[in-house]
C-alpha positions as CSV (number, residue, x, y, z in Angstrom):
1,X,105.9,89.9,143.1
2,X,103.0,87.1,142.7
3,X,103.2,84.8,140.6
4,X,101.4,83.7,137.2
5,X,98.8,82.2,139.0
6,X,95.0,82.9,139.1
7,X,94.9,81.6,142.7
8,X,97.1,84.3,143.3
9,X,94.9,87.5,142.0
10,X,91.3,88.5,143.3
11,X,88.6,88.6,140.9
12,X,88.1,92.1,140.1
13,X,85.0,93.5,141.5
14,X,82.8,96.5,139.5
15,X,79.1,97.7,139.3
16,X,76.8,95.7,137.1
17,X,78.8,92.6,136.3
18,X,79.5,89.2,136.8
19,X,83.3,87.9,137.0
20,X,83.3,84.5,135.2
21,X,86.4,83.5,134.9
22,X,90.4,84.0,135.3
23,X,93.0,82.6,133.6
24,X,96.5,82.8,133.8
25,X,99.3,81.9,131.5
26,X,103.2,82.5,131.7
27,X,104.7,83.2,128.4
28,X,108.0,82.4,127.9
29,X,110.6,83.5,124.5
30,X,108.0,85.8,122.9
31,X,109.2,87.7,120.5
32,X,107.5,90.2,117.6
33,X,109.0,92.5,115.5
34,X,106.8,95.9,116.0
35,X,106.6,98.7,113.6
36,X,104.9,101.9,113.9
37,X,102.3,101.3,112.3
38,X,101.5,98.9,115.0
39,X,102.9,100.8,117.7
40,X,101.3,104.6,117.5
41,X,103.1,107.5,119.0
42,X,106.0,105.5,119.3
43,X,109.1,104.0,116.9
44,X,109.5,100.4,115.6
45,X,111.1,97.8,117.8
46,X,112.1,94.7,118.4
47,X,110.8,91.8,121.1
48,X,113.3,89.3,121.4
49,X,112.2,86.2,124.3
50,X,110.0,88.4,126.4
51,X,108.3,87.0,129.6
52,X,105.1,87.3,130.8
53,X,102.1,86.8,132.6
54,X,99.1,86.6,130.8
55,X,95.6,87.4,132.9
56,X,92.3,87.6,130.7
57,X,89.3,88.2,132.8
58,X,85.9,86.9,131.5
59,X,82.7,88.7,132.8
60,X,79.0,89.3,131.8
61,X,76.4,92.4,133.0
62,X,73.3,91.9,134.6
63,X,70.6,91.2,132.5
64,X,73.0,90.6,129.8
65,X,73.9,87.7,127.8
66,X,77.3,89.4,126.8
67,X,80.9,88.0,127.5
68,X,83.3,90.8,127.4
69,X,87.2,89.9,127.6
70,X,90.4,91.7,129.1
71,X,93.9,91.0,128.5
72,X,97.1,92.4,130.2
73,X,100.1,91.5,130.1
74,X,102.4,91.5,132.7
75,X,106.2,91.9,132.2
76,X,107.9,89.4,134.4
77,X,111.6,90.8,134.7
78,X,111.4,94.2,133.7
79,X,108.1,95.9,135.0
80,X,108.7,99.9,134.3
81,X,106.6,100.7,137.3
82,X,103.7,102.1,134.6
83,X,100.8,101.0,132.8
84,X,99.8,101.1,129.1
85,X,96.3,100.6,127.7
86,X,96.3,99.7,123.9
87,X,93.6,101.1,121.3
88,X,91.5,99.5,118.8
89,X,91.7,99.8,115.2
90,X,88.5,100.1,112.7
91,X,85.5,98.1,114.4
92,X,87.8,96.4,116.3
93,X,87.7,97.3,120.0
94,X,90.8,95.3,121.0
95,X,92.1,92.0,121.6
96,X,93.2,91.4,118.0
97,X,96.3,91.8,115.7
98,X,96.7,95.3,115.7
99,X,96.1,95.7,119.3
100,X,98.3,92.9,120.0
101,X,101.0,94.8,118.6
102,X,100.3,98.0,120.2
103,X,101.1,95.7,123.6
104,X,104.3,94.0,122.5
105,X,105.7,97.4,122.0
106,X,104.3,98.2,125.6
107,X,106.0,95.1,127.2
108,X,109.4,95.6,125.4
109,X,109.2,99.0,126.9
110,X,108.6,97.9,130.5
111,X,105.0,98.9,130.4
112,X,102.5,96.4,132.1
113,X,99.6,96.7,129.4
114,X,96.2,95.7,128.3
115,X,93.2,95.4,125.6
116,X,89.6,94.4,125.9
117,X,87.4,92.7,123.2
118,X,84.2,94.6,124.3
119,X,82.5,91.0,124.1
120,X,82.9,91.1,120.3
121,X,84.8,87.4,118.9
122,X,85.7,88.5,115.7
123,X,86.1,92.4,114.8
124,X,87.2,92.0,111.5
125,X,84.0,90.5,110.1
126,X,81.2,92.5,111.3
127,X,78.7,91.1,109.2
128,X,78.7,88.3,112.5
129,X,78.1,90.9,114.8
130,X,76.4,93.9,114.3
131,X,72.5,92.4,113.9
132,X,70.7,90.2,115.7
133,X,68.6,89.9,112.9
134,X,67.5,91.7,109.4
135,X,66.6,95.1,111.1
136,X,67.9,95.0,114.3
137,X,71.4,96.0,115.7
138,X,72.9,94.5,118.1
139,X,72.4,97.4,120.5
140,X,74.9,96.0,123.7
141,X,77.6,95.1,121.7
142,X,77.5,98.5,119.6
143,X,77.5,100.1,123.1
144,X,80.3,98.0,124.2
145,X,82.2,98.6,120.6
146,X,81.6,102.3,121.6
147,X,83.1,102.7,124.7
148,X,80.8,101.6,127.3
149,X,83.4,99.0,128.8
150,X,86.6,100.9,128.9
151,X,86.6,101.9,132.1
152,X,85.8,98.3,132.9
153,X,89.2,97.2,130.9
154,X,91.2,100.0,133.1
155,X,89.6,99.2,136.5
156,X,90.6,95.1,135.7
157,X,93.8,96.1,134.6
158,X,94.6,97.9,137.5
159,X,92.9,95.0,139.9
160,X,95.6,93.0,138.6
161,X,98.2,94.8,138.4
162,X,98.2,95.8,141.8
163,X,97.7,91.8,142.6
164,X,100.6,90.4,141.0
165,X,103.1,93.4,141.4
166,X,101.9,94.4,145.3
167,X,101.1,98.2,144.0
168,X,99.3,100.1,142.0
169,X,101.4,101.3,138.6
170,X,103.1,104.4,139.4
171,X,101.6,106.1,136.3
172,X,99.1,105.3,133.7
173,X,98.7,105.9,129.9
174,X,96.4,105.5,127.3
175,X,97.6,104.6,123.1
176,X,95.6,104.7,120.0
177,X,95.3,105.6,116.8
178,X,92.3,105.6,114.5
179,X,89.5,104.1,116.9
180,X,92.4,103.8,119.6
181,X,92.4,107.7,119.2
182,X,88.4,108.1,119.2
183,X,88.7,105.0,122.5
184,X,91.2,107.8,123.7
185,X,88.9,111.0,123.7
186,X,86.4,108.7,125.1
187,X,88.0,108.0,127.9
188,X,88.7,111.6,128.8
189,X,85.1,113.0,128.5
190,X,84.0,110.4,130.6
191,X,86.3,108.8,132.5
192,X,88.8,111.4,133.0
193,X,90.9,110.0,136.5
194,X,91.2,106.4,134.2
195,X,94.6,108.1,132.6
196,X,97.2,110.4,133.9
197,X,98.4,111.0,130.1
198,X,96.4,109.6,126.7
199,X,98.1,109.6,123.2
200,X,94.8,109.8,120.8
201,X,95.7,110.7,117.4
202,X,94.1,110.4,114.1
203,X,91.0,110.9,116.4
204,X,87.6,108.6,114.5
205,X,85.7,110.6,116.6
206,X,82.3,112.1,115.0
207,X,82.2,108.2,113.6
208,X,78.4,108.3,112.2
209,X,79.6,111.1,110.1
210,X,83.1,110.3,108.4
211,X,82.6,107.1,108.0
212,X,79.3,106.9,105.6
213,X,81.0,110.3,104.6
214,X,83.6,108.3,102.9
215,X,81.3,106.5,100.4
216,X,80.4,110.3,99.2
217,X,82.5,110.4,96.0
218,X,81.2,107.0,95.7
219,X,77.7,107.9,95.5
220,X,78.8,110.5,93.0
221,X,80.1,108.3,90.3
222,X,77.3,105.7,90.4
223,X,75.0,109.3,89.9
224,X,77.2,110.3,87.0
225,X,77.9,107.3,85.4
226,X,81.1,108.0,85.8
227,X,84.3,106.2,87.3
228,X,87.4,107.6,86.9
229,X,90.4,106.1,86.2
230,X,93.1,105.6,89.4
231,X,95.9,107.4,87.1
232,X,93.3,110.3,86.5
233,X,93.0,111.4,90.2
234,X,96.5,110.1,90.9
235,X,97.2,113.0,87.7
236,X,94.9,115.9,89.4
237,X,96.3,115.1,93.0
238,X,100.0,116.1,91.3
239,X,98.9,118.8,89.5
240,X,97.1,120.1,92.8
241,X,100.3,119.7,94.6
242,X,102.4,121.5,91.6
243,X,100.0,124.4,92.1
244,X,100.2,125.0,95.9
245,X,103.8,123.3,96.5
246,X,106.1,126.5,97.5
247,X,103.5,127.9,99.5
248,X,104.8,127.0,102.9
249,X,108.1,128.4,101.0
250,X,109.4,125.3,100.4
251,X,109.7,123.2,96.7
252,X,109.4,119.3,98.2
253,X,106.1,118.0,96.4
254,X,104.4,117.5,99.9
255,X,101.3,120.7,100.8
256,X,102.4,121.6,104.1
257,X,100.1,124.7,104.0
258,X,96.8,123.0,102.6
259,X,94.8,126.8,104.0
260,X,96.7,128.3,101.7
261,X,96.2,126.2,98.8
262,X,93.1,126.6,96.2
263,X,93.5,124.4,93.2
264,X,90.5,123.6,90.2
265,X,90.0,120.9,88.0
266,X,87.7,121.2,85.9
267,X,90.3,123.5,83.3
268,X,92.0,120.8,83.1
269,X,89.6,118.2,81.7
270,X,90.8,117.2,78.0
271,X,94.3,117.5,78.8
272,X,96.4,114.5,77.8
273,X,99.2,112.7,80.4
274,X,101.0,109.4,80.3
275,X,98.9,106.7,82.7
276,X,101.8,105.3,84.5
277,X,99.5,102.3,85.7
278,X,98.2,101.4,82.6
279,X,101.4,102.4,80.1
280,X,99.5,104.5,78.1
281,X,98.6,108.4,77.2
282,X,95.1,109.1,78.4
283,X,92.6,112.1,78.2
284,X,91.9,113.5,81.5
285,X,87.2,112.7,81.5
286,X,85.4,115.2,83.1
287,X,84.3,112.6,85.5
288,X,87.9,112.7,86.9
289,X,87.1,116.3,87.9
290,X,84.3,115.7,89.3
291,X,85.1,113.2,91.4
292,X,88.4,114.6,92.9
293,X,86.3,117.8,93.4
294,X,84.0,116.2,95.4
295,X,86.4,114.3,97.6
296,X,88.3,117.5,98.4
297,X,85.1,119.8,98.7
298,X,83.8,117.3,100.7
299,X,79.8,115.9,101.3
300,X,77.0,118.0,100.9
301,X,73.3,117.4,100.9
302,X,71.0,117.6,97.6
303,X,70.8,120.9,98.1
304,X,74.4,121.9,99.0
305,X,74.8,122.6,102.0
306,X,77.5,121.0,104.0
307,X,77.3,117.5,105.8
308,X,81.1,116.6,105.9
309,X,85.1,117.9,105.0
310,X,86.4,116.5,102.8
311,X,90.4,115.5,101.9
312,X,93.3,117.8,101.5
313,X,94.6,118.3,98.7
314,X,97.4,116.4,98.0
315,X,96.1,113.3,99.8
316,X,95.5,109.7,97.7
317,X,92.7,109.3,96.3
318,X,93.0,106.1,94.4
319,X,93.7,104.3,96.7
320,X,97.4,103.8,94.4
321,X,99.8,105.1,97.0
322,X,98.2,103.8,100.3
323,X,95.8,101.1,99.3
324,X,93.1,102.9,101.0
325,X,91.0,105.7,98.7
326,X,87.4,106.8,98.7
327,X,87.4,107.5,95.2
328,X,89.0,103.9,94.1
329,X,88.2,102.4,91.3
330,X,88.7,98.6,89.9
331,X,89.7,99.1,85.6
332,X,90.0,96.5,83.0
333,X,90.9,98.3,80.0
334,X,88.4,101.0,79.6
335,X,85.3,99.6,81.8
336,X,85.7,101.0,85.4
337,X,83.4,100.7,88.3
338,X,84.0,101.7,91.9
339,X,85.6,100.4,94.5
340,X,84.4,101.5,98.0
341,X,86.5,101.6,101.2
342,X,84.2,98.1,103.0
343,X,84.2,100.2,106.2
344,X,82.3,102.7,104.2
345,X,79.9,100.5,103.0
346,X,79.6,97.9,105.9
347,X,78.3,101.2,108.2
348,X,76.0,101.8,105.9
349,X,74.9,98.1,104.7
350,X,74.8,96.9,109.1
351,X,74.4,99.9,111.0
352,X,72.4,102.2,109.1
353,X,69.9,99.9,106.5
354,X,70.4,97.0,108.8
355,X,70.1,94.9,105.9
356,X,73.3,93.0,105.1
357,X,72.3,92.3,101.8
358,X,71.8,95.8,100.9
359,X,73.2,97.2,97.6
360,X,75.0,100.1,98.4
361,X,75.4,100.3,94.1
362,X,71.4,101.6,94.2
363,X,71.8,104.8,96.4
364,X,70.5,107.8,95.2
365,X,71.3,111.6,96.1
366,X,68.3,111.9,98.2
367,X,68.8,108.5,99.8
368,X,72.2,109.4,100.6
369,X,71.2,112.2,102.2
370,X,68.9,110.2,104.4
371,X,71.8,107.6,105.5
372,X,73.9,110.7,106.8
373,X,71.0,112.3,108.7
374,X,70.2,109.1,110.4
375,X,73.4,107.5,111.1
376,X,73.9,110.8,113.1
377,X,70.8,110.6,114.7
378,X,70.9,106.7,115.8
379,X,74.8,106.2,116.6
380,X,76.2,109.9,117.5
381,X,74.8,109.7,120.9
382,X,77.1,106.1,121.0
383,X,80.4,106.7,119.2
384,X,81.0,110.4,118.2
385,X,83.2,110.9,121.3
386,X,83.2,114.8,120.1
387,X,82.0,116.3,123.6
388,X,84.9,119.0,124.0
389,X,84.5,119.8,127.4
390,X,87.4,118.6,129.0
391,X,87.2,120.3,132.0
392,X,88.0,117.7,134.1
393,X,90.0,115.8,132.5
394,X,91.9,119.2,132.7
395,X,91.2,120.1,136.6
396,X,92.6,116.7,138.1
397,X,96.0,116.7,135.9
398,X,95.4,114.7,132.7
399,X,97.4,115.1,129.9
400,X,97.0,115.0,126.4
401,X,98.4,114.4,122.8
402,X,97.2,113.9,119.2
403,X,98.8,113.9,115.6
404,X,97.7,113.6,112.8
405,X,98.2,113.2,109.3
406,X,97.4,116.3,106.7
407,X,97.3,113.7,104.1
408,X,95.0,111.3,105.8
409,X,92.8,109.6,103.3
410,X,90.0,108.3,105.3
411,X,89.4,110.8,108.0
412,X,89.5,114.4,107.7
413,X,92.0,116.3,109.8
414,X,89.6,119.6,109.8
415,X,87.6,118.1,112.5
416,X,90.1,117.2,114.9
417,X,91.3,120.7,114.4
418,X,87.6,122.2,114.9
419,X,87.5,120.3,118.5
420,X,91.1,121.5,119.5
421,X,89.3,124.7,118.6
422,X,86.1,123.8,120.8
423,X,87.7,122.8,123.7
424,X,89.0,126.2,124.1
425,X,85.3,127.5,125.1
426,X,85.7,125.4,128.3
427,X,89.3,125.6,128.6
428,X,91.0,128.6,127.7
429,X,94.4,127.4,128.1
430,X,94.2,124.5,126.7
431,X,97.7,124.2,125.7
432,X,98.3,123.9,129.3
433,X,96.9,120.0,129.3
434,X,97.0,118.9,125.3
435,X,98.8,119.7,122.2
436,X,97.8,118.7,118.9
437,X,100.2,118.1,116.0
438,X,99.6,118.5,112.3
439,X,101.7,116.2,110.4
440,X,102.9,117.3,106.7
441,X,102.0,114.1,104.0
442,X,101.1,112.0,106.7
443,X,98.4,109.4,106.1
444,X,96.1,107.8,108.3
445,X,98.4,107.0,111.2
446,X,101.7,105.5,110.3
447,X,103.6,105.7,107.2
448,X,105.9,108.8,105.8
449,X,106.7,111.3,108.6
450,X,104.8,109.8,111.5
451,X,105.7,111.1,114.8
452,X,107.6,108.8,117.1
453,X,108.2,110.7,120.2
454,X,104.9,111.2,120.5
455,X,104.7,108.9,123.9
456,X,107.8,109.6,125.3
457,X,106.8,113.5,125.2
458,X,103.2,112.9,126.6
459,X,105.2,111.3,129.6
460,X,108.0,113.6,129.9
461,X,104.9,115.8,130.4
462,X,103.3,113.7,133.2
463,X,106.0,113.0,135.1
464,X,108.3,116.0,135.2
465,X,106.0,119.0,133.8
466,X,108.2,118.8,130.5
467,X,106.1,121.3,128.2
468,X,105.8,119.7,125.1
469,X,106.9,122.4,122.1
470,X,108.2,121.2,119.0
471,X,108.5,117.4,117.6
472,X,111.3,115.5,115.6
473,X,110.0,113.8,112.2
474,X,111.7,112.5,109.4
475,X,109.9,113.4,105.8
476,X,111.0,111.6,102.4
477,X,110.1,114.2,99.7
478,X,108.4,114.0,96.2
479,X,111.9,113.3,95.2
480,X,113.6,110.9,97.3
481,X,114.9,113.1,100.2
482,X,114.8,112.4,103.5
483,X,114.2,115.7,105.3
484,X,115.0,116.5,109.2
485,X,111.8,118.9,110.3
486,X,109.9,119.7,113.6
487,X,106.3,119.3,113.9
488,X,104.7,122.5,115.7
489,X,101.8,122.4,118.4
490,X,97.9,123.5,116.4
491,X,97.4,126.5,116.0
492,X,101.4,127.2,115.1
493,X,103.3,125.6,112.0
494,X,106.7,125.2,110.8
495,X,107.4,128.0,109.3
496,X,110.6,127.9,106.9
497,X,113.7,130.4,107.9
498,X,114.9,131.0,104.1
499,X,118.0,132.5,105.3
500,X,118.6,129.2,106.8
501,X,119.7,127.9,103.4
502,X,118.9,124.4,104.0
503,X,114.9,122.4,104.2
504,X,116.6,119.1,104.9
505,X,117.8,120.7,108.4
506,X,115.3,120.6,111.8
507,X,117.2,123.6,112.7
508,X,116.1,125.9,109.8
509,X,112.7,125.7,110.8
510,X,110.6,127.2,113.3
511,X,107.1,127.7,115.1
512,X,104.8,130.4,114.3
513,X,101.4,131.2,114.0
514,X,99.9,131.9,110.6
């Protein structure tokens, strides 16, 4: 094994780029508590006193002024012979805290790991990099963010791994959720030979649709000048759950069969309820019913035509539970105002309007139609990552696994369902290489019900041919009871065997199609 010195590593070479620097740093006594939020597709774990070689390669593309850096961590003592790349989150392609948590998890389990910043210095501040000037986006960085440097990251990481250890990795994996999930699909679609296995959960593909679609209920609030209290939306959500809870055979305060659920909020307008967050009695407003119904139904254009999917009944609309709600408001006594998800209005301001000072509260119904249309036309070629033709990835033997929460509060699960169905047009036996699991009660990427052995199942599938069937999960129901359940590969779902008698026992469930 090479020592941790830049002189022992050959600068990687690949077409169209020039390596500007290669630095090596031996990191010792590195410790970090890693939660499943930072290490998707895995369980949480603790990293103590780890030693690894941090090799960072910075490069630029010919005829461009970009500076892209790829950071690769190489375990000193416990390399398991495998490579696990870490995906990004939100507008961050990598090399920031979320990605570093992912990389720390990989190091703890003996993987060599890598991440790319795609040339973006501060991904958490899109105002610092999206626009070159008002009216003009930084197309180079946007294309890098969209994924055109992902394969370069892979080439660099594999090159330094081989130089450091004296041999290439036995197996290569990619791991991510949300933005990282989208990146995983981008790799499978465009670079099918890059990875043997890809764990890509709650994928943010169709980015140009779901991101501005998060602004849909906020635009409607401004249009009707009606801003419901968060507890009004929570009340309607609770009524919807009560209406549909038992349709899956188990009364646990969780909707596990959303396709069977139908709920009309309007008959409840005028009903009295206790608003717990404000400690007072309240009468449900019509505005609350309008906004909740729109959030569930999804965005439409001015003529009522479908634009994008809505959220599943039971999902947190107000943000009171998860901290992120597409219909969130901020209230001072009886006066409320909209509180949009930052990613939604930042996308509209910077990417679509190309004006950091654009007042998104002035968007009209017709203006929203135009924003949604222009968003797709301009950015689908860059960041859609939704080509269902995975035939080449299948042909070379790649394997992929995905989980997606039914209660995802930002990325509707229906798009992932549609994508899976569309793959079958190109690879009829899609189950032979791709498994997708819908997770009851789970919000975006992490939280209640999050599966923690997805990556392990993927690795067993890649290396041993062990085909994943049901996966275990633990769900805390609305009454605080922990339930051991199973997750079934789509289009199947977990069916409760009533004669078994214990809905907290995974053995009382079986996989079956509706």
